[in-house]
N, C-alpha and C positions, 0 to 999 in steps of 0.2 A: 432559463431556470424559472419556469412559470410560477412555482410555488413561493418564490422569494418576493414578497410584496414590499413596496417602499414604506419607510416610516412616515408618520404624520408630519406634515410640513405646513407651518404657519408663516406667511410672508408679510404680515402687516403689523408693524409696531410704529404708528405715526410719530410718537414722541421722539424717535431716533432718526427720522428721515433727514432732517436738515443736517444733523451732525454727520451722518454717514456720507452724504453726497457733497455738501458744501465745504466741509472742513477736511483738509488733507495734510497729513504729516509729511508725506513725500509724494512726488509725482515724477513721471519719466515718460519720454517718448522713445518708442522702439527704434533700434538701429536703422530699420528700413523706413522710418518716418510714417508707418502705416497705421499705428494705433498709439493711443495715449493711455497711460496707466496711473491710477492714483490709489492711495490707501488711507482710510480714516483712522487706522489703529496700528499700523506697522511702519517701521522706519527704514525699510528697504523694499526694493521692487525685485521680485524673482524673475527669472527667465520664463516668459509665458509660452507654454506649449500649445500651439494651435495647428489647425489644418489637418492634413492626412498624416497618420503615424503608422509605424510598423512596430508591433508589440512582440519583442523577442525576449526569451529568457536569457539573462546574462550569466556570466561565469560565477558571479557572487550570489546568485539566487534571486536577484532583483530583476525588474523589467526596465531599468535605466530611467531616462528622463520622463517617461510616460507612466511611471509608477507612483501612486499616491503615498508610498512610504518614502520616496526620494525627493519629489518635487510637488509643489502645489498644482493641482489639476483643476479642470473646469468644474464648477459646481453644478451638480444635477440633483434634483430633489430626491431621487431614489437612493442615491449614495451621499446624501448631505453630510452624514457622519464622517466621511473621509477627511473633512476639514479639521477634525479633532484628532487625527493620528499624531501620536507623540513624536517629537524629535528625540535624539539621543539624550538620556538622562545622566546625571552625575554618578560617579562610581558608588556612592553611598546609597543610591536609590534601590529599592527592592526589585525593580524591573531591569536592573543592569544586565542580567543574562540575555535579555532580548536583543541586545546589540553585540553580544560576544560571538566570535568565530573560533571554532576549535583549532587547536594546533595539532600537528602530527603526533605529539606526545599524548593527546587525548584519544587517539585512535588505536584500538587494540587489534593488530593484524592477526588474522587466524592462520595457523600453520597446519600442514597436513591435509589441506583441501585440494581438490583436483583443479581448481581455478585460482590463479594467483591474484593478490591484491585485495582480497575481501576481508572485511572486519566490521567491528562495531565501535561506536563511541563508548567511552568508559562509563560505568555506572556513576562514578563520582562526578563526571562532567554533566551527566543528564539529571542528576538529583535535583538541582534548582528548578529545572523545567517541570518535574513532577509536582513540586510545590506550587509553582505558578499556575499550572493547568488545574490543579485541585481548587485553588482559590478562585480561578476564573469560573469554573463550573458552579461553585457556590454563588458567586455574584450573578451569574446568568440565571440560575434557578430562582434566586431571590427577586431579581428584576422582573422576570417573566410572570412570577406569581402575582405581582402587584400591578402588572401592565394591563391595559384594556385589551390589547391583543396578546393573549397569553402564549400564542404560538411563537411570536417574535422570530419568524423564519430566518431572516438575515443574521441575527445574533446567534441563533442556534446553529446555523451553518458554519460560522466561523469557529464556534466552540467545538463543533464536531470535528472539523479538520485539524484543530489543535490536538485533540485526543487521538485521532488516527495517525497523524504524523509522529506523535510520541510513541505510539504502539509500534510503528515501523522502525523507528530508531532503536527500539528495545530488542526486536526479534528478527529483523531482516538484515542479514549481512550484505554489505555493498562496498564499493570503493570509497576511499576517503572523500573524493569530490562529490560522489553521490550522497554520502551521508551529510555533507555540508549543505547540499541542496534540500535534503529532507528537513534539516534543521531550519534553514531559511524559510521553508514553507510554514513550519510551526510558528516561527517568530512573526511572519507576516500576518497570519490569521489571529494570533494573540493581539497584535497591535490593532487590527481591524475590530475585533470584539471589544477591546478596551476603548477604542474611539467611539463605538456605538454607545457604550454605557456612558461615556463622558458627554457626548452630544445630548443624549436624552436627559441626563442629570441637569444640564444647563437649560434645557427646555422647561424643566419643572421648577427651576430656580432663577427665573428671569431677573429678579430684582438685584441679584448679586453681580452679574456682569464681570465675573472674574477674568483675570488677564489670560491671554492666549499666546504669549511669547514662546512657550515651549511646544506649541502645536504647529502642524504643517500648514494649515489654512487652505484656501481655495480662491480661484479667480472667477469672475463672472462679468457678463455684459448686461445683466438684468438689474435695474435699480432695486426691485423688490428683494432680490437675493442679497444684494449689499445690505439692505436694512435687516434682513433675517440674520445673517452671519454677524453683523456688527452688534445687534442686540444681544446675541449669545456670547459676545466677547471672543469670537473666533477670528483669526487673521483672515482678512479679505482684501482683494485687489479688484478695483473697478476698471475694466478694460473697455475703451471706446475707440472707434476709428478716429484718426486725427482730424479728418475733414468734418466729423460730426461733433467734435468737442468745442462748440461755439462758446460755451461758458466755462472758462478754466477756474478751478477751485482757488479760493483765496488762501494765501499763506502756504506753508509747506516748502520743503527743500527739493530742488531739482537734483535728481540722482541718476546714475547709470543703472541699468538692469544688472543685478548680481549674476555672476557667472554660474553655470551649472556646477553642482557639487561633484566631487571626484567620483562618487559612487554612480552618478548619472552617466558617466563616461565609461563604465565597465564594458568590456568587449562582449559581443553576443556569444552565446554558447555554441552556436552552429546549428541549432535546431530551427525548424520552420517557424514562421511567425504565427502566433495564436490569433492575431487580429491585424487586419490592414484596413484602415478607413479613417473617418473623421474622429477627432477627439470627442469625448462625451460619454453618454450612458453605455453605449455598446463597447467602447474601449474599456471602461471600468468593469463592465459585466464579464468580459473575457478574462480579466485579471482575477476577479473574485471567483469565477467558476473553474479556473485552471486547476487540474488535478496534479499531484506530485508525480514525478516520473524518475526512473532510473536511466540516466543518459550516458553514463560512462561505461558503455558496453560496446561490443563489436557489432556494428550495424550490418550483419550479414543479411541477405535478402529475406530469409524466412522470419527474421526478427523485426522487420519493419511493416509486416502486414498484420492486421488485426484478425483474430480468429472469427470464424462465423459463429452463429448461435450454437450450432452443434459442435461439440469438441471433436477433434480429429480422432479417427479410429487408429488403433495401433498398427504399426507396420507388420504385415504378415511375416511368418517365419521364412517363407520362400523369398519374399522381398528382402528380408534381413540378410539372408545368405547372399543374394545378388549384390546388395550394397557393400557387404563385407568383402566380397571378392573384388569388386570394383575399386575398393580402397587400397588394394595391395600395391598397385603400380604407383599411385600417388604418394603413399606413405614411404615406400622404399626410395622414391626419387627425392623426396624432401629430406628424409632423415639419413640418406646415404647408408642404408643398412641392407645390404644385398640379401641377407638371410631372413629378413623380416617377412612374416606370413600374415595373411588376413585371419579373421576370426574363424573361418571355415576353410576346409581343405578340399581340393578336387580329389575325386577318387582316382587311384592309380589303375591304369589299364594292365591287363595281364591275365593269365590263367589262374583261376581260383581267386579267392578273397585274400587280399593282402592285409597283414596285420597293421594296425595304426602305428605310425612312427612314434617311438618313445620320446622323440624330440618335440613333437607338435601335438600333444593331446588336446582334444576338443573339450571345451567346458561342459560340465554335466548339464543335461537338459531334463526338466521334469515335464511329463506329458500326462494328460488325462485326469488331473485331480479335479474332483467335484468341488467347485468353488462355492456351492451352497452349503457345504458342510464345514464344521470346525476342524481344523487340523489338530490331530492328537499329538501334543508335544508339551513337555514340562515347562517350556518358556512361553507358551501361549497364555495370554491373560484370560481369566475366566469370562465367559459370556454373560451378558445381562439377560436374565431369564425372559423378560418381556420381548427384548429384541431378538432373542433366539427363537422364540415362538413365532414371531413375525416372519423371520427368515424361513422357517420351516413351512410356513403357509404359502410361500411362493410356488406356483406351479410352472415349471419351465415350459416354454412354448417354442415351437419351431419358428424360425425367422421366415417371414413371407418372401417369396421370390421378388427380387428387385428392391427389397427394403434396404435402407442404409445400414451399414455395418454397426456393430456395437461400439460404444464409447471406449476409448482407451482409459488408462489410469493416470491420475495426476501425480501420484507417488507410487513407488513399487508396492505390489501387493505384500502385505505383512507376511503371509505364508511363504512367499518367495524367499524372504530373508532367512528362513530356517528350513528351507527345502532340502539342502544337501544331506547326505546320509551320515557323514561323520561330524562329531562335535567340533573338531578343529576347523573344518570347512564352514560350519555354521557360524562360528565366531568370526571367521574371516569375512563372510558375507556381511555380518552385522557391523563389523569394524569399518568396512569399506562404505557401507551405507552412512554411518555416522560421519565419515570423511566427506561424502558427497552431499550430505544434508544442507550445510550452509549455502553452497552454490545452487543447490536445487531450489531452496526457498526463494532465492533471487530470481531464478528462471521462471518460477510460478507467478512473479509479479510483472513480467515483461509481456506486453501485448504481442501476440503473434509468435510466441516462443514454441507453440505446438508441443507442449510438454506431454500431452496425451498420446502423441504419435510415437514416443519412444517405446519400443516393444519390450516384452519380457525377455526376449532373446538378447537384446542389447544390454538390459539391466544385468542379466546373468553373466554376460561376458565381462562387464565392468566389475561386478561384485566378486567374481571368481578371482580376480587379481592376475598376477603373472605366475604361471607354473614354474616351480623351482628348477626344473631341468631344461628350461629354455636357454639357448645361448645368449650372451649379453646383447649382441646386436639384434637378435630376434625379439628379446624381451622389450626393448625400447619401442620397436615398431608395433608389436602386438598391443602394448598398453596404449600407445597413441591412437590406434584404431578404435579401441574400446572407449577412450575418452571422447574422441570426436563423435562417435555415434550417439553418445548421451548428451554431451554439452556443445557439440559443434554447431547447433542451430543458432546459438546466441553468442558464443565466444570464439574468437579467432585462435589459431593454433598457438600463437605466442602467449596466450593467457592460460593454456592448459599445462598442467604439471603432472609428473609421475611420482610425486613425493608420497611414499607410503611408509616412511620411517619417522617423520617428525611427529611430535605429540599433537593430539587433537583435543580441543576442549568441547565437552558436551554438557551443557548446563553448568553445574558446579564441579564437574569431574574432569580430570585430564589424564590421558593415557595414550599409549602407542598401539596397544592391542586391547580390545574391549575385555574387561574382567567379566567372568561368567556371571557374577552376582548382579551385574547391570543388564544382562541380556533380556530378562522379562520386561524391564522398563523400556528398553529400546523398541521391542516389539509392540508394547502397548502404545508408545508414542506414534509408531507407524500407523496403527489403527486410528488414532486420534487425528493425525494429519490427513489420512485418506478420507475419513468421514467429513472433515471440515471442507475439503475441496470438492468432494462429491456433492455436499449440500449446497455449496456456493455455485457449482456448475449447474445443478438442477434448478436452483432458484433463478439463475440467469436465463435458462431455457423457458421456464414457465412464466416468468414475469419480465418479459422483454421491455426495454425502455430505451428511448433515444434522448431522454432528458439529460442535460449536462450534469445535473446533480444526481442522476440515477444510481450510478455505481457507489458513490459515497454514502448515499442513504441506504442502499442495500447492505453495504458493509457494516453500517451502524446498527441495522436491525439484526443481522445474523451474529454480530459479535456479542450480543447480549446472552447468547446461548452458552458462552464459554467463560471460564474463570478469567478475571481481570479484563474482560471484554477484549480479549486478544484472539481474533479470528484467524490470522494468517499463520500462526505458529504457537506451539506450547511455550509460554514464557518461562515458567518454572515447573519443575516436577512436583506433582501434588503430594501432599502428606495424607495421613489417615483421616484427617478431619476436613479436608478440602471439599467444597461443594462443587457439584458438576454432574453431568449425565453419567459419569464413570464411578460415582460414589457408591460404596457398598451399602450404606444405609439409605433406604428409599427417601426419607425426609430430607436428606442432603441433596437430592436430585430435583426438588420441587422448583426452585428458582429457574434452573435451566430448562425444565420441562415446560414451564409457563412461557418462557421465551421462545422455545421451539414451537409451541402451539401458536404463538403470534405470527411466526413465519409461515407455518403450514396453512393457517386460516386464510392467507392471501392467495393460495394456489387454486387454480380451477379444479372443479370436482371435489373440493374438500368436503367431507361429509358434515352434516349438521351436528352430529354427535361431538365433533371437535369445535365447530364454529360457535355453537350455542352453549357449550359447557362453561361453567364458572371456572375462573382460575383456581388452581390448587392452593389451599391454605395450609399453614403449618399444623393445623389441628386435625386434619383428615387422617384416616388410618393408612397404614402401609398398603393394605389391599386396594383402597381407592386410588392411591398413587400409582400402583402397578397396573390397575385397570386402565387409567388414562394413558399411562406410558405405553401400554400395548396398542391402544387406539392410534396414538401418534406414530409409533414404530411401524405398525401394519400399513397405515396409509403411506408413510414415507417409502418403505421398501417396495411396496407394490407399484407406486408411482415411478420410482427410480427404475425398476426393472422394465416397466412398460415403455419408458422413454429411452433409456440407455441400452437396453437389451443385454445387460449383464448384471450380476448380483452387485449390490452396493457394498461398500466397506462401512461397517456399522461400529458404534462405540462399544467398548468392552470395559469391564470393571478394572480399576487400577490396582496392580499388584504392589501396593505401597510398601508392604512388608519385605519385599525383595531387595530394597535398598534403603539405606539410612536417609531419613528426611533431612 
């Protein structure tokens, strides 16, 4: 993380030298008699973590005894503030939620989804974290404004990860254990940010030397570091090799090293170590840079590989038929359903064309739709004029021989959801998409899930559901095949369910079959999700980075384009007055357009008309807003088509009047 610079570090306060080194409240010799530990300001000696360590994520979201949240670690100047990490506070303290763990009662399990065990922590449980995150952001902004280094990269890093963890907890369904890990990540970076502020507050108020009994502290073998931490009133332990401790401190009680806390002995989660090596700066860097993960998934082979820079192309229709046919024997063997059929049927041999069996109708397939054009349908959200003009300006080009195939779609094409010919079947497609949506949002967060490889053919088969005239044994096998083709890359068969009768919750609505009044909003949200992940995918392609903090900073930048800074999903359905790219009134699109301009300006070949333009202000005319909007939209869609070789999914106006706010 090259951009995260160490805080200023002063190690010379001569007036405290004698106190720190010569006076000792306690002292101890390690069990192996190899080092001697003293402390000038603490009455116990912790277990000293030295040598080579293996940093594993633990089941409780910590990193065990090598975690600065759990045990005192070796003091290094870059992470000097880790000594100011708080220990658990009394129940009356406003920071109490930082040490809370949710119970299963705080977890709202989603029903009616194709993958079992997914849910969200309740809004009531998360409410205190919203308050703490808001106050932390205010403290960070205030501190950075008055700091000599106004960037404060380490502090802003911790604040950013608190915000992103909270966003994931709000919008990405996962298992209870994974939600606990996401919460632990929020709590970790909140404590690190709080420690940073506390440490620098003490630097600015040296005369006070307030007590540090409630802080984790640090150990060191450097006399100057002992002086530094002692002067700040932070817990410090001076570690020396026994054969070098010629002059033992006067006074102080000889004590045994305190045992490791119970949390330090939490078992590993089973994931690979994020660091193996000597304790010190690299160990702490690995912990600080670690990104949150969703680990409680089925580790099928395709889910353990990271995608290449180019998203996977969709599986061709011919290949989809081959996979479906190959699934027949496997599914019938597992499910013991001899009448179970694959998604496609072999043609019967014989004279003349045989009529399709009434028992095994193939799902409807839409061919040849011009994806550059808007689908004419009453549930289609209105296009944004500037974006429509930009799409019309694309000139389709033939794919050169040997060129890589077009990108697949991260989410189903919105037009696919309303492609069937009957209104009943269109509602069925939309209902099944709403059921798939929670699990699919999780799939999109898993590296190597190859979400873009799921073809439209597989989506149609899943959205079509189970034909009513299938035999019971055939229905089970047919549905299991469809589920496996969409979700089988990330979830094992025992996680897949065929529940199509339980109620499903979508934002603040709950239903078993989608009401027709909500259909326009479901289609609009599909456009919104498609645009967000198209934008994210293209930014990853154009601004490649191997920096450990690259993805987090990318997410932070792109999230500003959307309401509530939620990039990964639509958090709440917008109302008539919500600001965003989708707003009907141009002036309500200004903030999002400025944020989108900040993203596009970083791309190669971005025109000077965008880079050099002044940010839009609230006083400009609607015409000026739409002119800039067209510049941004035109550059975006042309760039996307050139790279992805398919039309992008673009934002649409929100049909807010179609549903009660």
